[in-house]
C-alpha positions in Angstrom: 86.1 146.3 129.9 85.8 146.0 126.1 82.0 146.2 125.2 82.5 143.1 122.9 83.4 140.6 125.7 80.8 138.0 126.3 78.9 138.5 129.7 78.5 135.3 131.6 75.5 134.1 129.1 77.7 134.1 126.2 76.2 137.1 125.1 77.4 140.3 124.4 76.1 144.0 125.1 77.8 145.7 121.3 75.7 143.9 119.1 72.9 141.7 119.6 70.5 140.0 117.3 67.4 141.2 118.6 65.0 143.1 116.7 63.6 146.0 117.5 60.1 146.4 116.3 60.1 150.5 117.3 63.0 150.7 114.9 61.2 148.4 112.0 58.4 150.9 112.3 60.5 153.8 111.9 61.6 152.8 109.0 58.6 152.1 107.1 57.4 155.4 105.1 54.4 156.8 106.2 51.5 157.6 103.5 48.5 159.9 103.4 45.7 157.4 102.9 45.3 153.4 103.4 45.1 152.5 100.1 48.2 154.4 98.9 51.9 153.0 98.8 54.9 154.6 99.6 56.6 155.1 96.1 52.8 156.8 94.9 54.0 160.2 96.3 56.9 159.7 94.2 55.3 158.4 90.6 52.7 161.5 91.6 55.8 163.6 91.8 57.7 162.6 88.8 54.5 162.9 86.8 54.2 166.3 87.4 56.9 167.6 85.6 56.0 165.7 82.0 52.6 165.4 80.3 52.0 161.6 80.5 53.4 158.4 81.2 54.2 155.2 80.8 55.3 152.8 83.5 59.0 151.7 82.0 60.0 155.2 82.7 59.6 155.2 86.6 61.7 152.5 86.3 64.8 154.1 84.1 64.3 157.0 86.8 65.1 154.8 89.2 61.4 155.6 91.5 60.4 151.3 91.1 60.5 148.6 88.8 57.8 149.2 85.8 55.7 146.4 86.8 55.1 147.8 89.9 54.6 151.1 88.5 52.1 150.2 86.4 50.0 148.4 89.1 50.2 152.2 91.1 49.5 153.7 88.3 45.9 151.5 87.4 45.6 151.7 91.4 46.1 155.5 91.7 43.3 155.7 88.0 40.6 154.0 90.3 40.7 156.4 92.8 40.7 160.0 90.4 44.5 161.1 90.7 45.5 159.8 87.6 43.5 159.0 84.3 44.6 156.7 81.6 44.4 158.7 78.3 45.3 155.2 76.4 46.4 151.7 77.2 49.9 152.1 78.9 49.9 155.9 79.4 48.8 157.7 82.4 48.4 161.7 83.3 48.1 163.4 86.4 44.7 164.4 86.8 43.3 167.6 88.4 42.8 166.3 91.7 46.5 164.2 91.8 47.5 167.9 91.4 45.5 169.1 94.2 47.0 166.3 96.1 50.6 167.7 95.4 49.6 170.9 95.8 48.6 169.5 99.9 44.5 170.7 98.7 43.3 167.3 98.6 43.3 164.4 101.5 42.8 161.4 99.5 42.0 159.3 102.4 38.7 161.0 101.6 38.9 159.6 97.9 36.7 156.5 96.9 37.9 153.7 94.7 35.9 153.9 91.3 35.2 150.4 90.7 
């Protein structure tokens, strides 16, 4: 019997439209702290190879949109992983380097208001 043959109730075994919540959870990227977003680590890793960044560079590299990168850079600055030497420019801090090296747990960081 073909898997796409309808059952008595009209449904098929091959492709159902029901969503599996466990599958959705598996698709979600994990982060190292509640305040972090999946793009944060990619942003920091990219920044590790350069000295200073403008958020538009992340868009150019296909990491994330520039406006989102700017928002995430401000958040990571508030937690001490980045600093902002001038408006629109960000640099990795020692804490950011320690995080990337696996020497710092970002869930231990507190937001600097």
